[in-house]
N, C-alpha and C positions, 0 to 999 in steps of 0.2 A: 626244554633244555634251559638252563640258567648259566649265564656267564658271570663269574666273580672276578673283579679287578680290584686289587689292593694297591693303594698309592700311599707312600710314606714320605713326608717332607720334614726335614729338620733344619730350621733356621733360627737364628738368635733373635729374640724379640725383647725389646726394652719396655718394662712396665711403666705405667704412669705414676706420678706422685700421689701422695695421700693428703687428706685434709688436715688442717691444723688441729692438733690434739688439745682437748680442753685443759690438760694438765699444764699447758704453756701459758695460760691466762692466770695472772696473779690479780684476782678480783679485789679491787679496792672500793668499788661502789657499794651502796646499800640498796635494798629494795625500798621504793618509796611509793606513796599513794596519795590520793586526794584526802584531806581531812574530812570532807563531806562524804557521807556513806553512799555507796552505790550498790550494796548487796542487800536485797530484800527477799524474804522467804514467803511472802504473802502477796495479796493483791496490789500492794505498792509497787511490786516489780513491773507492773504493766503500765504504770504512770510515767510521765516524763522523767528521764534519768539520764541527763547528758553525759556523754563520754568525756572523761577528763583529758585535757591536753597539757602536757608538761613542757616547760621551756627553760633553757639555760643559755644565757648570753655570755660571750667570752671574747677575748682578744688574744692574738698570737703575740708572744713576747719577743720572738727572734725570727730569724730565717728558718723556714721549716724543711726538714728532711722527709718526714713521713707522718701520716695521721691514720690511725686504725681505730674504727669504732666497733666495739663489741656490745651487743644489745639483745635483750630478751624481755618478755613480759609474761605476766599471768593474765591470760586473755590474749586477744590479737592486738598488734600494734602496727602503726604506720609512722615512719620517721621521715622528717625533712630537714634539710640544712639550707638556711637562708631562703626559705620558701620553696625549695625544689625537693621533690620526693627522692629519698635515698634508695637506689637499687630498683630492681624490677620485680621483686617478690611481693606477694599479697598473702593475706590470711596467715601471717607469720606470728609466732612460731607454730609449727605443726602440732596438732593435738597429741598429747600424751597423758598418762596418769601423772599429774603434776606432783603427787606425793612421792614419786619415784625418780622422775627425770624431767628436766626442762631444757629445751633446746635454746641455744643462743646462736646468732649469726654475726659474721664479721664483714665490715665494709671498709675498703680503702678510700679515704676521703682526702688524700694528699692534694689532689688537683682541684678540689672543690672549695677549700677554705679561702676566705678573704684575708688579706694581710692585716686589716684592721678589725672591725667588728664582725662577729658571727652569732647566729641564732640557731640553736638546735631545738627542734620542737618534735614531740612524739605524742600522738593521739593513742590512747589505749582503749580498746573495745572490750566487750564482755566475753566474746568467744565461748570457749567451753568451760572457762573458769567461773563465769558468773552467769550461768544459764537461768532463764526464767523458770519458775516452779511449775511448768506445764506438766500435766499428767499424761504422758504418752500412752495411747490406747486406754485412757482412763485410769491407769495404774502406776506407771513408772515416772517418778519425779527425779530428774537428774541431780537435783540438789541433795538428795538423800544417799547417792551412791558415788558420785564423783567428788574429788577434792575441790571444794569451791571456796569463794571468798571475795574480798575487795580486789578489783583490778589493780595491778601493781606493775612497776617499771623497774628494770635494772639496766643501767648503761654505763659504759666506760670508754671514753675517748682518750687514746694514748698518743700524745704528741712528742715526736722526737725531733729536736732541732739539729741544725747542721753542726753545732759545736758539741754534739753528743748529749746534751742535757735533756731531760724529759719533763713533761707536764701531763697530769692526769685531770681530765674533766669527768667527774663521776657523779652518779646520782646520789644526792643527799638532801638535807633539809634546806640547802640554799637554792634548790630548784623551785620554780614557781609553777602553779597549776591554775587552770581556769576551766570553764565550761566551753566545749567545742560546739560546732554547728550540728553535730550528730546528737540529736535529742533523745533518741531511743535506738537501741541496736540489739538484735537477737539473731542467733544463727538459724532459727526456725521461722520467726515471724517477720524478719526483715528489718529495715532501717528507716528512720525518720530524720530527714535532714532539712534544717532551716538555715538557709544561707544569709538571712537577715542578721544572724548573730555575728557574722563577719564584719558587719557594718557598725557594730556597737563596740564601745570600749569595754572589754570584759574586765571584771574585777579579779585581778591576779592575786593569789594568796600563796603562802608557803606550803610546799609539800611536807608531808610527815613521813617518818620512817615506818615502813610496813614490816610486819613480823609474820610472814606466811609460813605455814607448815609445807615446805617445799623440798623437793628431792634435789638430787645433784644436777649441776649444770653440765651439759654436753654440747659439743659443737654440732651444728645442724648439718648432718651428713646425708639425711634422706632428702630426695629432691623436693624443693620448695614449690609452692603453688605460684604460677605465673599467669599472665594473660596470654594464652596460647594462640588465640585467633580473634579477629574482630569481624562481626557479621553485620552487613547492612540488611534492612528489611527487604524481603522480596515482594511484599504486598502490604497494603493498608486498606482498611475499610471501616466505615462508621458502624457503631452498634447503638443500642438504646441507651447505653451507659457511658460510652466513650469512643475512642479510636483503637482499633485492634490491629496489631502489627504481627506479621508472619515472618520469622527468620529462616524458614525453609527446613531446618532440622532441629531435632530435640537435643539439647545440650545443657551443660552446667555453666552458670555465669551470672552476670548482673546487666541491667540496662544502663547505658551511659547516655545522658541527655544534655544537649546544649540548648539554652533558651535565653530569650530576652522578653520577659513578661512582667506585668505590673507587680510591685512589691506586695507580698502576702498571697499571691496566687498559689493555691494548693493543688498539686497534682498527685493523684494516687495511681501507682502502677501495680497491677496484679498479673500474676503469671500462671500459665497452665500448659499442659502438654497436648490438649485436644480442643476441638470445637464441637458445639452442639450442632444439630442439623441446620438450625436457623443462622449459623455463622457466629453466634455468640461464644464467649470464652467459657470452656469447661475447666474449672480449677480443681475438681474433686479428686483426681488421682494424685495430686501433689499436696493435699492437705496434711499438715503435720499430725502424725500419730493417730489418724482417724478421729480427730477431735472435730465433730460435725454437728454437735448439739449442745445446748446450754448445760453447763454443770460437769461435762466430761473432763474438761481440761483443768479443773480446780478453781479455787477462788480467784477472781479477777481475770481469768483466761477468756479469750474471745469464744463466742459460741461456735464459730467455725475458724479453725486456725489456718487461714489462707497464707500463701506467700505474697507479701506485698511490701512495697516501699512508698514512702511519702516524701515528696519534694516540695519545699516552700520557697518561692522565688524572692530574691533580694530587690528586684527592680532594675538590676544591671545585667551585664553579661554573666550568665550562670553556667557552671558545668556540674552536673550531678553524677556522682559515681559512688555507690555504696562501697564502704571500705571493709565492713566487718560482718558481712552475710554473703550468702550465695544461694542461688535458686536453680531448680531444674525446669526448663521450659523450652517450648518451641514458639509459643505465643505470648505476647505481652499486651495488656490493654491499659491505655492511658486515660484516666478519668479526670475531668476538670480542665482540660486544655481548651482555651478560647480559640476557636477556629481550627483549621486543619494543621496538624503538626508537620513540620518540615522533616521529612525522612532523612535528608542528607545530614541532619544534626543528631540522629539517633543511631546508636550501634548496640549490639549485644556483645559484651566482652566475655569470651569463652575462657573459663578458668579450669586448670588441671595442673597436677604435679608435672614438673619439668623433667619428665623421664625421656631418655634418649630412645628414638625409634631405631631398632636393630633388625627388625624382620620385616618382610613383605611377601605378599602372595597375590598372583593374578593368574587368570586362565581364560580359556576361550568362551566361557559361559558368562555373559554380562550380569546375569542374575547372581551368580556366585560372587563376582567382584563387588556388586552392590551390597551383598550380605556381609562381605569382609569390611567394607567401609562402615556399615551399621555397627558391627561388633567393635571395631576400633573406636568409633565415636562413643559407644557405651562404656568401654573400658576407661577411656580418658575422663569421661564425665564422673566416674566414681573413684577418682584418685585425688581426693582433697584431704590431705593429712593422713587419712586411713583409706584402705580399700573399702568402699562403702557398698551397701546393698542398693541404695538409690540416693540421688542427690537432693531429695526434697522431704519426703514424708518421714524418713527415719535418719539417714545420714550416718549410719552406724557401721562399725567394723565387724560384721558377722563372720565367724570362722567358717561356716559351711560354704558360703559363696567363695571364700578364698581357697578352700580345699578343691572345690570343683573347677576353678578357673585359673589357678596359679600358673599352670603350664601354658595356658593360652595367652596370658599376659606376658609370660617370659618369651614366647615365640615372637612377640611383636615389639617388646620394649626391654630395655636394660632395667631389670627390677631388683638388681643385686642390693642396692642400698635401701630401697623402699621396703623390700621384704625382710631385710635384716632388722629394720625398725619394727615391722609387724611382729616378728618373733619376740622382740623385747616387750612389745605391748602386751602380748599374751602372757609372757612370763611375769610381768608386773601385775597383771590382773589375776594370776593364779590364786586360788583359795588356800587357806592355811593347810588343808588336807592334801594339797598337791593337785587338785582338779583344775582343769582349764575351763574357761568360761565360754558362754555363747558369743559374747562380743568382747572386743578389746579396743580401747579401754572399757571396763565393765560398767554397765549402766543399770544393772539389776535384773535384766531379762534372763531367765533361766528356764525356758520351756522344756518340759520333758527331760530335765536333768536329773541328777542323782543326790540332791541335797546340798545345803550350804553354799548355794550360788553356783554350783557346777553346771556347765552346759551339757547338752546332749552329745553323745559320743562323736558323731560326725563333725560337729562344730568345734569341739575341743581338739580334734585331730589337726587343726591348722598349725599348731606349734611344731609337732614333730614332722609333719608334711613339708613345711617350709624349710626346716633344717635339712631335710633330705634333698629337696629341689635346689636349694642354695648351694649345696655341695656338688650335686650333679652338674648343674649348669654353670656355676661360677667358681667352683673349687674352694668354697668358704669353709675351711676346716676349723678355723679359730672359733667362729660362732658356735659350731657344733660342739667343740670341746667345752666351751663356757655354758652352753644350754643343755648338755646331755643330762645333768642331774635333775633338771626340771622335767625333761621328757621321761625320765625313769620314775620320778614321783607320780606322774600322770598315769603310767601303766600300773604302778603299784596301787593307785587309787582304783583304777578300773578292775583290777584283779580282786580288790576287797569287795567290789559291788557285783561281780559276776555270780550267777547262780548256775552251778553245774556247767561252767565255761560258757555261759550264754547270757545275753541281755534281751530283755523284753520291753524296754522303755526307751524311746527316742522320738524325734520328729520324723526321721526316715527320709524317704525320697520326696522332699518337699515339692509340691505343685505337679506331681505326676498325674497323668490322666487315668491310669489304671489304679485300682486299689493298692494301698501300701501294705507291705508285709514287714511290720516293725521288727520282728524278731530276726528275720533274715538280714535286714539292713544293719541292725545294731551289732549282732554277733559277727557278721562279716567284717565290720569295722573294728571290732575288738580283736579279731585275728590280725587284721592289717596293722593295728597299732603295735601289737606284740611283735609281729614280724619286722615291722619298721624299726623298732627299737633294737632288735637283734642286728639288723643291717648297720645301724648307727654305731652300735657297740663294736662290730667287726671293723669298721672304718677306723675307730679310735684304738684298735689293738686290744680291746677288752674281750679276749677270746672266751674266757670262762663264762663271763656274764652273757655274751652272745649266745653261747650254746645252751645256757639255761633258758633263754627266751625262745630259742628255736624249739626246745623241748616243750615249753608251754604252748607255743603256737601249734605244734603238732597235736597236742591234746585238744585244743580248741577246734582244730580242723576235724579231728576224728569225731568229736561230738556234733559238729555241724553236719557232717556227712550222714551220720546216723539219724539225726533228727529231721533234716530238711531236704535231702536229696533222694529221689525215687531211684531205686536200683534198676527198675524196669524201663522207665521213660526218660530219665535224666531231668525230670521236672524238679525245680528248686522252689521250695515253699509253695506259694499259691500259683507259681508258674507264670509270672508276668515277665515282660522284657527286663524290668528292673532286677528282679530276683535272679534271673538267669545271668544277666550281665554282671551283677555284683559277684556272684560265685565264680564265674569264669575269669573275670578281671583279676580278682584277688588270689587265684590259684587254689580255690577251695574244692574244685571238682576233681575227683580221682581220675587218673589217666584213662582207665577203662570206661569211664562215663562221659569223657569230654565230648566225644562225637555226638552222643545222644543229647547231652545238654545243649550243645550248640545247635543241633538240628531242631530241637524243641524251640529254641529262640527264633531261628529263621522261619519256622512254621507260624509262630505267633505273629511275626511281622507280615509275612506274605499272605497268610490266610485269615487269621482271626482279626488283624488290624488293617487288612487291606493295603499293606505297604506303608502304613504310617508307624511312627514311634508312639509309645504310650508312657514314656519315662519322664522323670523330674530332674531335679537339681544335680544329683549324682549319677543316676541311671543313664542320663543322656551321654555324659562323658564316657562312661564304661561301655555303653552299647556300641558307640562308634568305634571305640578302641578294640573291642572284642571282635567286631566284624572285620576290621582291618587285619588284626593278628591272625585271623583264620581264613584269609584269602578272599573275603567278601567285601572289600572296599567298594566294589561296584554296587552292592546292595545298600551300603551306607550312603553312597552318593545318591542313589534313587530315593532314599528316605529324605535326604536333605532337600532335594529338588521336587519332592512330591507336593502337588497342589492340594489345597484344602486343609481342613482342620484335622489334627493338630500339626504344626510345623512351621518352619521359618518362612516358607513361601506364603503361608496364610497370614503371618504378621505383615510381610511386605505388601501383599495384595490389599491389606487394610490400612495402608499408609504409614507403616512403621518406618521411622528414621533412626530409631534406637531400639534395643531389644526389650521385649515385655517381660514382666515378672510372671505372667500367667499365659499359658498357651492360648486361652480364649481371650477375645477382645473384652476389655473392661473399660467402662466409661465412668466408674465411680470409686473403685476400691484399689485396684492393683496398679503398681508403678508401671510406666511405659519407658523406664530407663534403668534396666536391671541387668547386670552382666552375666548371670549364671548360665543362661543358654548360649553364651558365646563360646562354649567349649568346642563348638563346631570348627572354630579356627584351628584348633590343635589338630583335628582330623585333616584339614587341608594341607598343613605343613608335613604331618607324619606319613600320610598315606597317598595323597595325590602327588605332591612333590617328592614324597618318600624319604624325607630327612629324619632319621631317628638316631638318637644316641645309643651306643652299645653298652650294656651293663653286663657284669659278670655275676653269675649266680641268679637265684630267684627267690621267691617267697619261701619255698620249702626249706632252703638252707640258710635263710637269713640274708641272702644277697650280699655275700662278702664282696666288697668293692675296693679296688686299689686306686689311690689318687696318683697324681703325677702331672707332668707338663703336657704329655701327649693326650690328645682327646680323640676318641674313636666314634665313628659314625657308620651307620648302614645307610646307603642311599638306594632306595628301591621304589621307584615311581610306579603308580598304577595308571595305565594309559587307556583303560577300557572305555571311559565315558567322555573324554575331552579330546580336542584336537591339539591343544598345547597348554602348558602351565609352566610358571617359573616362580621361584621362591628363594628367599635368602634368610638366614638365621644368624644371630650373633653366636660365635663360639669363643672359647677361652682365648684363642690366639688370633682372632680375626673374624672375618665373615665368610660363611660357607654358602655358596649359591648353586642352584640347579635350575636349568632351563631345558625343557624338552618339547619337541613338536613332531607331529606325524605328517609325512608327506608321501602320499600313496602308501606303498608297503615298506617305507623306510622310516625309522625313528632316529631323529637327530637329538643328541643330548650333550649339553654343555655344562661342565661341572667346574666350579672354582673352589679350590681347597686351600685354606690358610696354612701357615707354618705349623709344624709340630702336630699335625693332624693325620690320623689314619682313617681312610675311607674305604669301605667295602662296598663296591658298586654292584648291585644285582639288577640285571636288565631283563625285561620281559621278552619271551620268545614265543611267538605264535605263528601259524601258517601265513597270516597276513602282515606280519611284522618280523622279517627275518634279517634284514640288512640294517645294521646299527652303526652310527657314527658317534664316537665318544671323544670329546675334546676337553682336556684340562687346560684352561687358558692361563697365560702368563699375565700377572698383574703386579706391578711393583717388583718385589724380590722373589715372587713365587716362581716355581719351576714349571717348564713347559713339557707336556706329554701328549703326543697325538697317537691315537689308535684307530684304525679303520678296520671294521669287521664286516665280512661279506658272507652271506649264505651259509651261516652255521646253524 
């Protein structure tokens, strides 16, 4: 028996204010740069190339009312006023396609200015605008695909005096520029800092006007990168080459080091995720772009593209902190240090986007809680401007990883602004034929795409998928309206490339253990894209267009069923967990075959794979979801907690503190900080805690969805494998939380529901769990409802 309890609360909620619009900035400043060149397209790029530091000195004319600095750069920048860093942001501005849009930030400096003299200094690093001509994987030179050039600065300080008059301090040829102590800097290869430069009188020269081919300036609304945590070493030991530091977990960041060593002392810091059996540092899983032999990286490139920083001491009290790079590491080795380093003076600064944590999950199984922490750490490690695949060897915004994990990220963090930026990144990267790319910003990688730089179908799906998820979770209809034409062009492009409503080229279920069925994967995603566009059209009131896409989707489905689904056994394609899960998840299996197709899937898990999964980047998400939807969350839980290869417990038993790219342990090739298998977190929220959003319609009818202030949820926890679980998720009108625990034959459940939210509570009823206590707690202005249920 199942009890359904419907609760409706209507309370007035006041929304928060919005960020300052870029249209309010009357830009008077000019782009400026160093007259000495910093952009090199050959081996000179690997030689000393100091980051320029720009300076402007000024005095206040009168008593000050306010001072607002608006600032941006082509490359990364770090600004300081009177020797003090401005703000807490790092690696600013976030990466974009600079030919389309450039972010600026605004800082209130009213309380920071001196009455008399002031000095505004800005160091500009290479960032993604002046990348070295490394050949990633021996093929991809970022200088050939990204908008690149000389690092440049744009700044405008608006002073408003108490008498109402204004003064503007803007970047122009009156600014001075010199060499900074940052002698080299690369997003991939690291940073070379020589603090002896600070003890010399640098030769200041006049800046010159820059004339970059740059896109429009936009206020920086996506969460900026900050220092999210500071880690002390948990262990230190000597090696044949130096001192090795263990920070306990694998994360993204840089090493900060305080020293007092003789002038000219050169310290090399190298980073890695693993150790070799003898305790020495294994750097190979984080080497940039698999550049591991002479000649692969191009002229002037290192034979092996390690992550490393160089620190040269001034002879005084030194503080080293790389400003314009970041690394993925658990371990760092310091070479060249005389004597034993003082670990109290060494910290790992953990970097990630400043996204608000809105979700949480914990349960009675400590291993699951540890896995949740690993997933969360991995997610944050890969939020540096873009949602990346890994924070070291590639650092790129791959669409496939986003398609697989977007809902997992959303369950833990407020991703509304970050993913809105991601949508724009993919729109900016779209090819002239309307195709979306494999990465955004586009870096030239187009594996198994369909020509002209297009990405494979699953990776290009990131754009419409995020439009849908941003609407579902955050009610962002404005972005959907703006971007619908781009989503439509993408489907038109796919339609032009389909052969008899099918696709036979794609990457497919990347890193699956079982063989991949490319045609099933690609064609099911073709169906999904068309169905998704129909759903988006319905939301926007484009009924006729929506029905046209519904009709096309039905044709694709019919062809899929005829070609790939066995009418006798329910087997889909080659019959792997991935093929079965794709077809069932996307609604491609006819109703009369769903039971057979699902049974075929369960038999593969329990018999052919001995209780293990065999799926990859997409199949893992769809497998867990399909099991939950069909009443087998218990089997999904068993898969998750299954010991041995492949699985999450295998990773953890082999020392993982972040998720691997590959189910098998890799000590040479694959990343150990890769989010794609973090889709397991979505399962915990949706099926163990049981919190799921209610949608109207499905794939077959285009999924017509109605917006509005009210948000609807089903709360249906699965209590078969755990003693207790609790979770909270961010909702449009507040936070929704569920906590349940079993005591003997009684289940106690506590549910907190925010304003303007409808919750349909579906409680499990078994012979051993018949008495249920349900409480909706009062918090703030929320309503109280107590219901005690006995023996039903």
